[in-house]
py3Dmol code that shows the C-alpha trace and the ligand (Angstrom):
import py3Dmol

protein = """\
ATOM      1  CA  UNK A   1      -0.021   0.029   0.014  1.00  0.00           C
ATOM      2  CA  UNK A   2       1.545   3.271  -1.017  1.00  0.00           C
ATOM      3  CA  UNK A   3       1.675   5.764   1.866  1.00  0.00           C
ATOM      4  CA  UNK A   4       2.022   9.453   1.624  1.00  0.00           C
ATOM      5  CA  UNK A   5       5.276  10.465   3.318  1.00  0.00           C
ATOM      6  CA  UNK A   6       4.748  12.507   6.472  1.00  0.00           C
ATOM      7  CA  UNK A   7       7.098  15.352   7.038  1.00  0.00           C
ATOM      8  CA  UNK A   8       9.732  14.353   9.649  1.00  0.00           C
ATOM      9  CA  UNK A   9      12.150  16.638  11.361  1.00  0.00           C
ATOM     10  CA  UNK A  10      14.868  14.706   9.557  1.00  0.00           C
ATOM     11  CA  UNK A  11      13.455  15.664   6.198  1.00  0.00           C
ATOM     12  CA  UNK A  12      15.374  18.880   6.417  1.00  0.00           C
ATOM     13  CA  UNK A  13      18.114  18.436   3.893  1.00  0.00           C
ATOM     14  CA  UNK A  14      20.686  17.458   6.515  1.00  0.00           C
ATOM     15  CA  UNK A  15      24.056  16.013   5.370  1.00  0.00           C
ATOM     16  CA  UNK A  16      24.570  12.261   4.995  1.00  0.00           C
ATOM     17  CA  UNK A  17      26.776  10.593   7.593  1.00  0.00           C
ATOM     18  CA  UNK A  18      30.544  10.988   6.983  1.00  0.00           C
ATOM     19  CA  UNK A  19      31.535   7.311   6.370  1.00  0.00           C
ATOM     20  CA  UNK A  20      34.872   7.936   8.229  1.00  0.00           C
ATOM     21  CA  UNK A  21      32.947   8.375  11.473  1.00  0.00           C
ATOM     22  CA  UNK A  22      32.065   5.594  13.914  1.00  0.00           C
ATOM     23  CA  UNK A  23      34.817   3.323  12.460  1.00  0.00           C
ATOM     24  CA  UNK A  24      37.309   2.798  15.248  1.00  0.00           C
ATOM     25  CA  UNK A  25      35.814   1.772  18.601  1.00  0.00           C
ATOM     26  CA  UNK A  26      38.715   3.187  20.451  1.00  0.00           C
ATOM     27  CA  UNK A  27      38.964   6.762  19.006  1.00  0.00           C
ATOM     28  CA  UNK A  28      36.815   9.270  17.161  1.00  0.00           C
ATOM     29  CA  UNK A  29      37.638  10.624  13.665  1.00  0.00           C
ATOM     30  CA  UNK A  30      39.668  13.340  15.467  1.00  0.00           C
ATOM     31  CA  UNK A  31      41.746  10.696  17.280  1.00  0.00           C
ATOM     32  CA  UNK A  32      40.186  11.456  20.689  1.00  0.00           C
ATOM     33  CA  UNK A  33      39.270   8.622  23.083  1.00  0.00           C
ATOM     34  CA  UNK A  34      35.728   7.548  22.287  1.00  0.00           C
ATOM     35  CA  UNK A  35      33.167   7.881  25.062  1.00  0.00           C
ATOM     36  CA  UNK A  36      32.334   4.771  27.093  1.00  0.00           C
ATOM     37  CA  UNK A  37      29.529   4.059  29.514  1.00  0.00           C
ATOM     38  CA  UNK A  38      30.075   1.844  32.475  1.00  0.00           C
ATOM     39  CA  UNK A  39      27.246  -0.315  33.795  1.00  0.00           C
ATOM     40  CA  UNK A  40      26.300   1.606  36.965  1.00  0.00           C
ATOM     41  CA  UNK A  41      23.628  -0.912  38.100  1.00  0.00           C
ATOM     42  CA  UNK A  42      21.688  -3.349  36.036  1.00  0.00           C
ATOM     43  CA  UNK A  43      18.150  -2.327  36.785  1.00  0.00           C
ATOM     44  CA  UNK A  44      16.202  -3.341  33.646  1.00  0.00           C
ATOM     45  CA  UNK A  45      16.602  -6.358  31.442  1.00  0.00           C
ATOM     46  CA  UNK A  46      14.807  -5.984  28.075  1.00  0.00           C
ATOM     47  CA  UNK A  47      13.736  -9.077  26.269  1.00  0.00           C
ATOM     48  CA  UNK A  48      13.279  -8.722  22.503  1.00  0.00           C
ATOM     49  CA  UNK A  49      10.504 -11.157  21.685  1.00  0.00           C
ATOM     50  CA  UNK A  50      11.233 -11.164  17.922  1.00  0.00           C
ATOM     51  CA  UNK A  51      11.231  -8.576  15.152  1.00  0.00           C
ATOM     52  CA  UNK A  52       7.993  -9.717  13.377  1.00  0.00           C
ATOM     53  CA  UNK A  53       5.158  -7.332  13.729  1.00  0.00           C
ATOM     54  CA  UNK A  54       1.580  -7.260  12.430  1.00  0.00           C
ATOM     55  CA  UNK A  55       2.161  -3.855  10.838  1.00  0.00           C
ATOM     56  CA  UNK A  56       4.995  -2.053   9.129  1.00  0.00           C
ATOM     57  CA  UNK A  57       5.594   1.543  10.357  1.00  0.00           C
ATOM     58  CA  UNK A  58       7.526   4.206   8.531  1.00  0.00           C
ATOM     59  CA  UNK A  59      10.808   4.798  10.351  1.00  0.00           C
ATOM     60  CA  UNK A  60      10.587   1.877  12.821  1.00  0.00           C
ATOM     61  CA  UNK A  61      14.055   1.777  14.340  1.00  0.00           C
ATOM     62  CA  UNK A  62      14.026  -2.052  14.421  1.00  0.00           C
ATOM     63  CA  UNK A  63      12.478  -2.331  10.933  1.00  0.00           C
ATOM     64  CA  UNK A  64       9.753  -4.609  12.173  1.00  0.00           C
ATOM     65  CA  UNK A  65       7.267  -5.869   9.724  1.00  0.00           C
ATOM     66  CA  UNK A  66       5.156  -8.948   8.950  1.00  0.00           C
ATOM     67  CA  UNK A  67       8.222 -10.264   7.087  1.00  0.00           C
ATOM     68  CA  UNK A  68      11.260  -9.243   9.143  1.00  0.00           C
ATOM     69  CA  UNK A  69      12.266 -12.273  11.230  1.00  0.00           C
ATOM     70  CA  UNK A  70      15.968 -11.303  11.614  1.00  0.00           C
ATOM     71  CA  UNK A  71      15.269 -11.465  15.355  1.00  0.00           C
ATOM     72  CA  UNK A  72      13.588 -14.813  16.083  1.00  0.00           C
ATOM     73  CA  UNK A  73      10.865 -15.502  18.607  1.00  0.00           C
ATOM     74  CA  UNK A  74      12.651 -16.071  21.881  1.00  0.00           C
ATOM     75  CA  UNK A  75      11.272 -18.892  23.919  1.00  0.00           C
ATOM     76  CA  UNK A  76       9.949 -19.066  27.463  1.00  0.00           C
ATOM     77  CA  UNK A  77      12.747 -21.428  28.372  1.00  0.00           C
ATOM     78  CA  UNK A  78      15.441 -19.063  27.099  1.00  0.00           C
ATOM     79  CA  UNK A  79      14.034 -16.191  29.006  1.00  0.00           C
ATOM     80  CA  UNK A  80      13.700 -18.310  32.154  1.00  0.00           C
ATOM     81  CA  UNK A  81      17.443 -18.962  31.976  1.00  0.00           C
ATOM     82  CA  UNK A  82      18.084 -15.226  32.242  1.00  0.00           C
ATOM     83  CA  UNK A  83      15.689 -14.903  35.095  1.00  0.00           C
ATOM     84  CA  UNK A  84      17.553 -17.815  36.789  1.00  0.00           C
ATOM     85  CA  UNK A  85      20.862 -15.967  36.231  1.00  0.00           C
ATOM     86  CA  UNK A  86      19.524 -12.782  37.735  1.00  0.00           C
ATOM     87  CA  UNK A  87      18.360 -14.640  40.806  1.00  0.00           C
ATOM     88  CA  UNK A  88      21.334 -16.949  41.081  1.00  0.00           C
ATOM     89  CA  UNK A  89      23.940 -14.099  40.905  1.00  0.00           C
ATOM     90  CA  UNK A  90      21.861 -11.688  42.920  1.00  0.00           C
ATOM     91  CA  UNK A  91      21.866  -9.053  40.162  1.00  0.00           C
ATOM     92  CA  UNK A  92      19.904  -5.901  41.085  1.00  0.00           C
ATOM     93  CA  UNK A  93      17.422  -6.128  38.198  1.00  0.00           C
ATOM     94  CA  UNK A  94      13.990  -4.938  39.242  1.00  0.00           C
ATOM     95  CA  UNK A  95      12.156  -4.693  35.915  1.00  0.00           C
ATOM     96  CA  UNK A  96      11.862  -6.985  32.880  1.00  0.00           C
ATOM     97  CA  UNK A  97      10.759  -5.150  29.711  1.00  0.00           C
ATOM     98  CA  UNK A  98       9.401  -6.941  26.633  1.00  0.00           C
ATOM     99  CA  UNK A  99       9.721  -5.334  23.244  1.00  0.00           C
ATOM    100  CA  UNK A 100       9.506  -6.537  19.595  1.00  0.00           C
ATOM    101  CA  UNK A 101       8.306  -6.423  16.867  1.00  0.00           C
ATOM    102  CA  UNK A 102       4.951  -6.809  18.471  1.00  0.00           C
ATOM    103  CA  UNK A 103       5.505  -8.893  21.620  1.00  0.00           C
ATOM    104  CA  UNK A 104       1.959 -10.381  21.590  1.00  0.00           C
ATOM    105  CA  UNK A 105       2.873 -12.187  18.266  1.00  0.00           C
ATOM    106  CA  UNK A 106       5.195 -14.449  20.280  1.00  0.00           C
ATOM    107  CA  UNK A 107       3.101 -17.353  21.570  1.00  0.00           C
ATOM    108  CA  UNK A 108       5.236 -17.651  24.665  1.00  0.00           C
ATOM    109  CA  UNK A 109       4.628 -14.100  25.830  1.00  0.00           C
ATOM    110  CA  UNK A 110       1.912 -14.892  28.393  1.00  0.00           C
ATOM    111  CA  UNK A 111       4.111 -17.570  29.920  1.00  0.00           C
ATOM    112  CA  UNK A 112       7.166 -15.232  29.967  1.00  0.00           C
ATOM    113  CA  UNK A 113       5.061 -12.490  31.690  1.00  0.00           C
ATOM    114  CA  UNK A 114       3.831 -15.065  34.282  1.00  0.00           C
ATOM    115  CA  UNK A 115       7.380 -16.283  34.952  1.00  0.00           C
ATOM    116  CA  UNK A 116       8.787 -12.766  35.496  1.00  0.00           C
ATOM    117  CA  UNK A 117       5.877 -11.494  37.583  1.00  0.00           C
ATOM    118  CA  UNK A 118       5.694 -14.610  39.727  1.00  0.00           C
ATOM    119  CA  UNK A 119       9.447 -14.132  40.578  1.00  0.00           C
ATOM    120  CA  UNK A 120       8.629 -10.650  41.824  1.00  0.00           C
ATOM    121  CA  UNK A 121       9.864  -8.472  38.909  1.00  0.00           C
ATOM    122  CA  UNK A 122       8.018  -5.491  37.619  1.00  0.00           C
ATOM    123  CA  UNK A 123       7.108  -6.028  33.914  1.00  0.00           C
ATOM    124  CA  UNK A 124       6.667  -3.514  31.177  1.00  0.00           C
ATOM    125  CA  UNK A 125       5.381  -4.591  27.673  1.00  0.00           C
ATOM    126  CA  UNK A 126       5.606  -2.270  24.606  1.00  0.00           C
ATOM    127  CA  UNK A 127       2.711  -2.989  22.298  1.00  0.00           C
ATOM    128  CA  UNK A 128       0.667  -1.561  19.511  1.00  0.00           C
ATOM    129  CA  UNK A 129      -2.490  -2.793  21.278  1.00  0.00           C
ATOM    130  CA  UNK A 130      -3.842  -4.219  18.072  1.00  0.00           C
ATOM    131  CA  UNK A 131      -5.068  -7.638  16.997  1.00  0.00           C
ATOM    132  CA  UNK A 132      -2.152  -9.756  18.531  1.00  0.00           C
ATOM    133  CA  UNK A 133      -2.905  -8.303  21.965  1.00  0.00           C
ATOM    134  CA  UNK A 134      -6.708  -8.483  21.472  1.00  0.00           C
ATOM    135  CA  UNK A 135      -6.450 -12.168  20.729  1.00  0.00           C
ATOM    136  CA  UNK A 136      -4.644 -12.754  24.001  1.00  0.00           C
ATOM    137  CA  UNK A 137      -6.822 -10.540  26.218  1.00  0.00           C
ATOM    138  CA  UNK A 138      -8.325 -13.361  28.316  1.00  0.00           C
ATOM    139  CA  UNK A 139      -4.821 -14.592  29.305  1.00  0.00           C
ATOM    140  CA  UNK A 140      -3.723 -11.002  29.853  1.00  0.00           C
ATOM    141  CA  UNK A 141      -6.710 -10.317  32.218  1.00  0.00           C
ATOM    142  CA  UNK A 142      -5.899 -13.464  34.154  1.00  0.00           C
ATOM    143  CA  UNK A 143      -2.283 -12.331  34.553  1.00  0.00           C
ATOM    144  CA  UNK A 144      -3.416  -8.886  35.716  1.00  0.00           C
ATOM    145  CA  UNK A 145      -5.735 -10.420  38.239  1.00  0.00           C
ATOM    146  CA  UNK A 146      -2.866 -12.426  39.715  1.00  0.00           C
ATOM    147  CA  UNK A 147      -0.254  -9.663  39.665  1.00  0.00           C
ATOM    148  CA  UNK A 148      -2.052  -6.315  39.561  1.00  0.00           C
ATOM    149  CA  UNK A 149       0.038  -3.237  38.706  1.00  0.00           C
ATOM    150  CA  UNK A 150       3.316  -5.075  38.681  1.00  0.00           C
ATOM    151  CA  UNK A 151       2.408  -5.461  34.976  1.00  0.00           C
ATOM    152  CA  UNK A 152       2.399  -2.262  32.902  1.00  0.00           C
ATOM    153  CA  UNK A 153       1.872  -1.779  29.135  1.00  0.00           C
ATOM    154  CA  UNK A 154       3.076   1.081  26.959  1.00  0.00           C
ATOM    155  CA  UNK A 155       0.982   1.560  23.831  1.00  0.00           C
ATOM    156  CA  UNK A 156       2.513   3.146  20.746  1.00  0.00           C
ATOM    157  CA  UNK A 157       0.470   5.890  19.188  1.00  0.00           C
ATOM    158  CA  UNK A 158       2.345   7.871  16.557  1.00  0.00           C
ATOM    159  CA  UNK A 159       0.030  10.832  16.465  1.00  0.00           C
ATOM    160  CA  UNK A 160      -3.070  11.947  18.363  1.00  0.00           C
ATOM    161  CA  UNK A 161      -4.937  12.394  15.015  1.00  0.00           C
ATOM    162  CA  UNK A 162      -6.049   9.186  13.245  1.00  0.00           C
ATOM    163  CA  UNK A 163      -4.987  10.419   9.800  1.00  0.00           C
ATOM    164  CA  UNK A 164      -1.405  11.220  10.841  1.00  0.00           C
ATOM    165  CA  UNK A 165      -1.081   8.025  12.919  1.00  0.00           C
ATOM    166  CA  UNK A 166      -2.144   5.988   9.894  1.00  0.00           C
ATOM    167  CA  UNK A 167       0.317   7.856   7.611  1.00  0.00           C
ATOM    168  CA  UNK A 168       3.049   6.311   9.736  1.00  0.00           C
ATOM    169  CA  UNK A 169       1.463   2.971  10.750  1.00  0.00           C
ATOM    170  CA  UNK A 170      -0.673   2.195   7.671  1.00  0.00           C
ATOM    171  CA  UNK A 171      -4.338   2.189   6.718  1.00  0.00           C
ATOM    172  CA  UNK A 172      -6.803   0.888   9.277  1.00  0.00           C
ATOM    173  CA  UNK A 173      -4.356   0.907  12.247  1.00  0.00           C
ATOM    174  CA  UNK A 174      -6.151   3.544  14.323  1.00  0.00           C
ATOM    175  CA  UNK A 175      -9.439   1.820  15.258  1.00  0.00           C
ATOM    176  CA  UNK A 176      -7.870  -1.513  16.405  1.00  0.00           C
ATOM    177  CA  UNK A 177      -5.309   0.408  18.463  1.00  0.00           C
ATOM    178  CA  UNK A 178      -8.097   2.514  20.120  1.00  0.00           C
ATOM    179  CA  UNK A 179     -10.092  -0.680  20.828  1.00  0.00           C
ATOM    180  CA  UNK A 180      -7.172  -2.237  22.572  1.00  0.00           C
ATOM    181  CA  UNK A 181      -6.180   0.883  24.488  1.00  0.00           C
ATOM    182  CA  UNK A 182      -9.702   1.452  25.736  1.00  0.00           C
ATOM    183  CA  UNK A 183     -10.017  -2.195  26.754  1.00  0.00           C
ATOM    184  CA  UNK A 184      -6.784  -2.033  28.680  1.00  0.00           C
ATOM    185  CA  UNK A 185      -7.968   1.144  30.483  1.00  0.00           C
ATOM    186  CA  UNK A 186     -11.407  -0.325  31.249  1.00  0.00           C
ATOM    187  CA  UNK A 187      -9.796  -3.452  32.660  1.00  0.00           C
ATOM    188  CA  UNK A 188      -7.682  -1.387  34.989  1.00  0.00           C
ATOM    189  CA  UNK A 189      -4.314  -2.142  33.495  1.00  0.00           C
ATOM    190  CA  UNK A 190      -1.439   0.249  34.308  1.00  0.00           C
ATOM    191  CA  UNK A 191      -0.818   1.828  30.874  1.00  0.00           C
ATOM    192  CA  UNK A 192       1.304   4.590  29.362  1.00  0.00           C
ATOM    193  CA  UNK A 193       1.617   5.856  25.810  1.00  0.00           C
ATOM    194  CA  UNK A 194       4.671   6.291  23.560  1.00  0.00           C
ATOM    195  CA  UNK A 195       4.690   8.709  20.600  1.00  0.00           C
ATOM    196  CA  UNK A 196       7.173  10.400  18.331  1.00  0.00           C
ATOM    197  CA  UNK A 197       8.706  13.838  18.241  1.00  0.00           C
ATOM    198  CA  UNK A 198       9.100  13.620  14.468  1.00  0.00           C
ATOM    199  CA  UNK A 199       6.237  15.949  13.584  1.00  0.00           C
ATOM    200  CA  UNK A 200       6.140  19.491  12.391  1.00  0.00           C
ATOM    201  CA  UNK A 201       4.911  20.456  15.851  1.00  0.00           C
ATOM    202  CA  UNK A 202       6.501  21.557  19.114  1.00  0.00           C
ATOM    203  CA  UNK A 203       6.575  19.154  22.072  1.00  0.00           C
ATOM    204  CA  UNK A 204       3.978  21.406  23.725  1.00  0.00           C
ATOM    205  CA  UNK A 205       1.689  21.078  20.734  1.00  0.00           C
ATOM    206  CA  UNK A 206       2.059  17.348  20.738  1.00  0.00           C
ATOM    207  CA  UNK A 207       1.362  17.108  24.473  1.00  0.00           C
ATOM    208  CA  UNK A 208      -1.691  19.318  24.060  1.00  0.00           C
ATOM    209  CA  UNK A 209      -3.038  17.183  21.262  1.00  0.00           C
ATOM    210  CA  UNK A 210      -2.623  14.055  23.286  1.00  0.00           C
ATOM    211  CA  UNK A 211      -4.346  15.733  26.211  1.00  0.00           C
ATOM    212  CA  UNK A 212      -7.386  16.159  24.065  1.00  0.00           C
ATOM    213  CA  UNK A 213      -7.247  12.562  22.898  1.00  0.00           C
ATOM    214  CA  UNK A 214      -6.917  11.212  26.427  1.00  0.00           C
ATOM    215  CA  UNK A 215      -9.778  13.408  27.710  1.00  0.00           C
ATOM    216  CA  UNK A 216     -11.988  12.551  24.806  1.00  0.00           C
ATOM    217  CA  UNK A 217     -11.468   8.875  25.368  1.00  0.00           C
ATOM    218  CA  UNK A 218     -11.838   9.083  29.105  1.00  0.00           C
ATOM    219  CA  UNK A 219      -8.324   7.868  29.780  1.00  0.00           C
ATOM    220  CA  UNK A 220      -6.743   8.984  33.059  1.00  0.00           C
ATOM    221  CA  UNK A 221      -3.333   9.749  31.542  1.00  0.00           C
ATOM    222  CA  UNK A 222      -1.536  13.054  32.084  1.00  0.00           C
ATOM    223  CA  UNK A 223      -0.172  14.154  28.646  1.00  0.00           C
ATOM    224  CA  UNK A 224       2.025  16.654  30.407  1.00  0.00           C
ATOM    225  CA  UNK A 225       3.834  13.919  32.238  1.00  0.00           C
ATOM    226  CA  UNK A 226       6.974  12.424  30.690  1.00  0.00           C
ATOM    227  CA  UNK A 227       6.127   9.187  32.412  1.00  0.00           C
ATOM    228  CA  UNK A 228       2.528   8.857  31.121  1.00  0.00           C
ATOM    229  CA  UNK A 229       3.376  10.159  27.606  1.00  0.00           C
ATOM    230  CA  UNK A 230       6.889   9.162  26.569  1.00  0.00           C
ATOM    231  CA  UNK A 231       8.060  11.125  23.454  1.00  0.00           C
ATOM    232  CA  UNK A 232      10.941   9.681  21.438  1.00  0.00           C
ATOM    233  CA  UNK A 233      13.087  11.635  18.990  1.00  0.00           C
ATOM    234  CA  UNK A 234      13.414  10.324  15.443  1.00  0.00           C
ATOM    235  CA  UNK A 235      16.421   8.076  14.845  1.00  0.00           C
ATOM    236  CA  UNK A 236      18.081   8.294  11.406  1.00  0.00           C
ATOM    237  CA  UNK A 237      21.446   6.541  11.362  1.00  0.00           C
ATOM    238  CA  UNK A 238      22.229   7.865   7.901  1.00  0.00           C
ATOM    239  CA  UNK A 239      22.275  11.586   8.945  1.00  0.00           C
ATOM    240  CA  UNK A 240      25.590  13.195   9.803  1.00  0.00           C
ATOM    241  CA  UNK A 241      26.117  13.496  13.606  1.00  0.00           C
ATOM    242  CA  UNK A 242      29.112  14.371  15.830  1.00  0.00           C
ATOM    243  CA  UNK A 243      30.940  11.499  17.403  1.00  0.00           C
ATOM    244  CA  UNK A 244      31.090  11.410  21.202  1.00  0.00           C
ATOM    245  CA  UNK A 245      34.504  11.610  22.845  1.00  0.00           C
ATOM    246  CA  UNK A 246      35.246  11.243  26.521  1.00  0.00           C
ATOM    247  CA  UNK A 247      35.679  15.006  26.692  1.00  0.00           C
ATOM    248  CA  UNK A 248      32.024  15.449  25.596  1.00  0.00           C
ATOM    249  CA  UNK A 249      30.596  14.520  28.999  1.00  0.00           C
ATOM    250  CA  UNK A 250      32.020  17.615  30.603  1.00  0.00           C
ATOM    251  CA  UNK A 251      31.504  19.861  27.582  1.00  0.00           C
ATOM    252  CA  UNK A 252      27.859  18.969  27.448  1.00  0.00           C
ATOM    253  CA  UNK A 253      27.289  18.486  31.148  1.00  0.00           C
ATOM    254  CA  UNK A 254      25.822  15.047  30.425  1.00  0.00           C
ATOM    255  CA  UNK A 255      26.261  12.233  32.959  1.00  0.00           C
ATOM    256  CA  UNK A 256      27.153   8.884  31.449  1.00  0.00           C
ATOM    257  CA  UNK A 257      25.169   7.263  34.258  1.00  0.00           C
ATOM    258  CA  UNK A 258      21.967   8.718  32.597  1.00  0.00           C
ATOM    259  CA  UNK A 259      22.421   6.618  29.406  1.00  0.00           C
ATOM    260  CA  UNK A 260      20.158   3.600  29.056  1.00  0.00           C
ATOM    261  CA  UNK A 261      23.281   1.304  28.782  1.00  0.00           C
ATOM    262  CA  UNK A 262      24.275   2.428  32.307  1.00  0.00           C
ATOM    263  CA  UNK A 263      21.301   0.583  33.719  1.00  0.00           C
ATOM    264  CA  UNK A 264      19.936  -1.784  31.097  1.00  0.00           C
ATOM    265  CA  UNK A 265      20.790  -4.679  28.800  1.00  0.00           C
ATOM    266  CA  UNK A 266      18.644  -6.321  26.062  1.00  0.00           C
ATOM    267  CA  UNK A 267      18.586  -9.998  25.089  1.00  0.00           C
ATOM    268  CA  UNK A 268      17.910 -10.894  21.434  1.00  0.00           C
ATOM    269  CA  UNK A 269      17.723 -14.173  19.625  1.00  0.00           C
ATOM    270  CA  UNK A 270      19.053 -13.860  16.045  1.00  0.00           C
ATOM    271  CA  UNK A 271      17.487 -16.003  13.301  1.00  0.00           C
ATOM    272  CA  UNK A 272      19.206 -19.263  13.115  1.00  0.00           C
ATOM    273  CA  UNK A 273      21.388 -18.665  16.234  1.00  0.00           C
ATOM    274  CA  UNK A 274      21.856 -21.484  18.740  1.00  0.00           C
ATOM    275  CA  UNK A 275      21.380 -19.137  21.668  1.00  0.00           C
ATOM    276  CA  UNK A 276      20.342 -15.547  22.537  1.00  0.00           C
ATOM    277  CA  UNK A 277      22.861 -12.910  22.945  1.00  0.00           C
ATOM    278  CA  UNK A 278      23.050  -9.809  25.224  1.00  0.00           C
ATOM    279  CA  UNK A 279      23.269  -6.266  23.832  1.00  0.00           C
ATOM    280  CA  UNK A 280      23.730  -2.954  25.768  1.00  0.00           C
ATOM    281  CA  UNK A 281      20.231  -1.443  24.937  1.00  0.00           C
ATOM    282  CA  UNK A 282      17.139  -1.626  22.880  1.00  0.00           C
ATOM    283  CA  UNK A 283      18.386   0.740  20.177  1.00  0.00           C
ATOM    284  CA  UNK A 284      21.093  -1.288  18.392  1.00  0.00           C
ATOM    285  CA  UNK A 285      19.540  -4.706  17.716  1.00  0.00           C
ATOM    286  CA  UNK A 286      21.435  -5.540  14.479  1.00  0.00           C
ATOM    287  CA  UNK A 287      24.863  -4.137  14.980  1.00  0.00           C
ATOM    288  CA  UNK A 288      27.087  -7.082  15.914  1.00  0.00           C
ATOM    289  CA  UNK A 289      29.868  -5.023  17.275  1.00  0.00           C
ATOM    290  CA  UNK A 290      27.601  -4.450  20.297  1.00  0.00           C
ATOM    291  CA  UNK A 291      27.151  -8.184  21.133  1.00  0.00           C
ATOM    292  CA  UNK A 292      28.439  -8.702  24.657  1.00  0.00           C
ATOM    293  CA  UNK A 293      28.094 -12.468  25.099  1.00  0.00           C
ATOM    294  CA  UNK A 294      25.424 -15.024  25.819  1.00  0.00           C
ATOM    295  CA  UNK A 295      24.997 -14.443  29.528  1.00  0.00           C
ATOM    296  CA  UNK A 296      24.459 -11.464  31.737  1.00  0.00           C
ATOM    297  CA  UNK A 297      27.743 -12.106  33.356  1.00  0.00           C
ATOM    298  CA  UNK A 298      29.341 -11.660  29.956  1.00  0.00           C
ATOM    299  CA  UNK A 299      27.663  -8.305  29.551  1.00  0.00           C
ATOM    300  CA  UNK A 300      28.747  -6.291  32.530  1.00  0.00           C
ATOM    301  CA  UNK A 301      31.580  -4.454  30.751  1.00  0.00           C
ATOM    302  CA  UNK A 302      31.498  -0.783  29.703  1.00  0.00           C
ATOM    303  CA  UNK A 303      29.924   0.093  26.347  1.00  0.00           C
ATOM    304  CA  UNK A 304      31.795   2.082  23.674  1.00  0.00           C
ATOM    305  CA  UNK A 305      29.517   4.643  22.076  1.00  0.00           C
ATOM    306  CA  UNK A 306      30.398   3.772  18.491  1.00  0.00           C
ATOM    307  CA  UNK A 307      27.075   4.333  16.742  1.00  0.00           C
ATOM    308  CA  UNK A 308      25.178   7.415  15.442  1.00  0.00           C
ATOM    309  CA  UNK A 309      22.211   6.485  17.686  1.00  0.00           C
ATOM    310  CA  UNK A 310      24.490   6.950  20.790  1.00  0.00           C
ATOM    311  CA  UNK A 311      25.015  10.543  19.690  1.00  0.00           C
ATOM    312  CA  UNK A 312      21.573  11.626  18.434  1.00  0.00           C
ATOM    313  CA  UNK A 313      19.282   9.653  20.657  1.00  0.00           C
ATOM    314  CA  UNK A 314      21.196   9.365  23.895  1.00  0.00           C
ATOM    315  CA  UNK A 315      23.932  12.009  24.373  1.00  0.00           C
ATOM    316  CA  UNK A 316      23.313  15.079  22.318  1.00  0.00           C
ATOM    317  CA  UNK A 317      19.598  15.507  22.213  1.00  0.00           C
ATOM    318  CA  UNK A 318      20.008  18.493  19.839  1.00  0.00           C
ATOM    319  CA  UNK A 319      23.080  19.922  21.509  1.00  0.00           C
ATOM    320  CA  UNK A 320      26.509  19.873  19.914  1.00  0.00           C
ATOM    321  CA  UNK A 321      29.902  18.850  21.350  1.00  0.00           C
ATOM    322  CA  UNK A 322      32.909  20.667  19.977  1.00  0.00           C
ATOM    323  CA  UNK A 323      35.155  17.868  21.162  1.00  0.00           C
ATOM    324  CA  UNK A 324      33.198  15.183  19.334  1.00  0.00           C
ATOM    325  CA  UNK A 325      34.123  16.100  15.763  1.00  0.00           C
TER     326      UNK A 325
END
"""
ligand_1 = """\
8
SF4
S 22.464 3.799 21.755
Fe 24.594 3.849 22.572
S 24.591 5.394 24.231
Fe 22.461 4.867 23.760
S 22.017 3.262 25.300
Fe 22.590 2.255 23.376
S 24.788 1.864 23.579
Fe 24.237 3.450 25.151
"""
view = py3Dmol.view(width=600, height=400)
view.addModel(protein, "pdb")
view.setStyle({"model": 0}, {"cartoon": {"style": "trace"}})
view.addModel(ligand_1, "xyz")
view.setStyle({"model": 1}, {"stick": {}})
view.zoomTo()
view.show()
């Protein structure tokens, strides 16, 4: 289905990425030591349930679609091994996050949720709230009855207007999402919403638009709250961005401990792989230089910020670093 292209902030004629950047993990293009992030405390373990999704969104950072199975469905048994490792080694993980693709397409998801919740972890599931969730709603209700608000779901809504949401997500994606969202709210689930900052609007405009949507649908979500409505910047790895050197932390006044990779890791199962592997975060699922090993014990080392997403999504946030090149 041909989709009209929505104007993104990145559709601004910015330069293509200099291919000499992000080559050497040790140093930047200017020969400065590349920034690293130490694991301060492993608080959240993300499980990628597989890259397949029931829809195909414009600009999906993980390129999920009904055909992309580069990340296979992880199994309940494989996830349980990581929960065993957390408990066995006394790691300080408090939250297990599930992301995809669309997590509810993985048949093992209800079992994985049950396993994590029954061991006392908080659980967060990122979902589009469409048919795959709808088909599992009885199991989901039963899990909520057993575990209450230890289970939270974050629903992706790309825009507060149906037409713009569907320009990103495809035709007929609004009504099934609203059906799922309203069902989750009516059942008393703990829910939040994720949207994009890619539109030709200010953050204030976007939050005001979502406030109208939440009020109109009777949802008790605060669009002014960064926790209730999480807004993510666009991620375009082809756009030219500065590299991040160790000097950048001071120049920018950014604390490495605030990066996702200071408190998180993500497990993925690559198609055809014998075992899952651990990555530093949810943002770099395909770049093999970020593979840290098969166990959490293998994945406690510092992370070298050798990817454009490290700069644009995590460190710079629109600022610039003169030491970064
Ligand atoms: S994108 Fe880079 S800086 Fe951001 S969390 Fe992942 S590894 Fe860390």
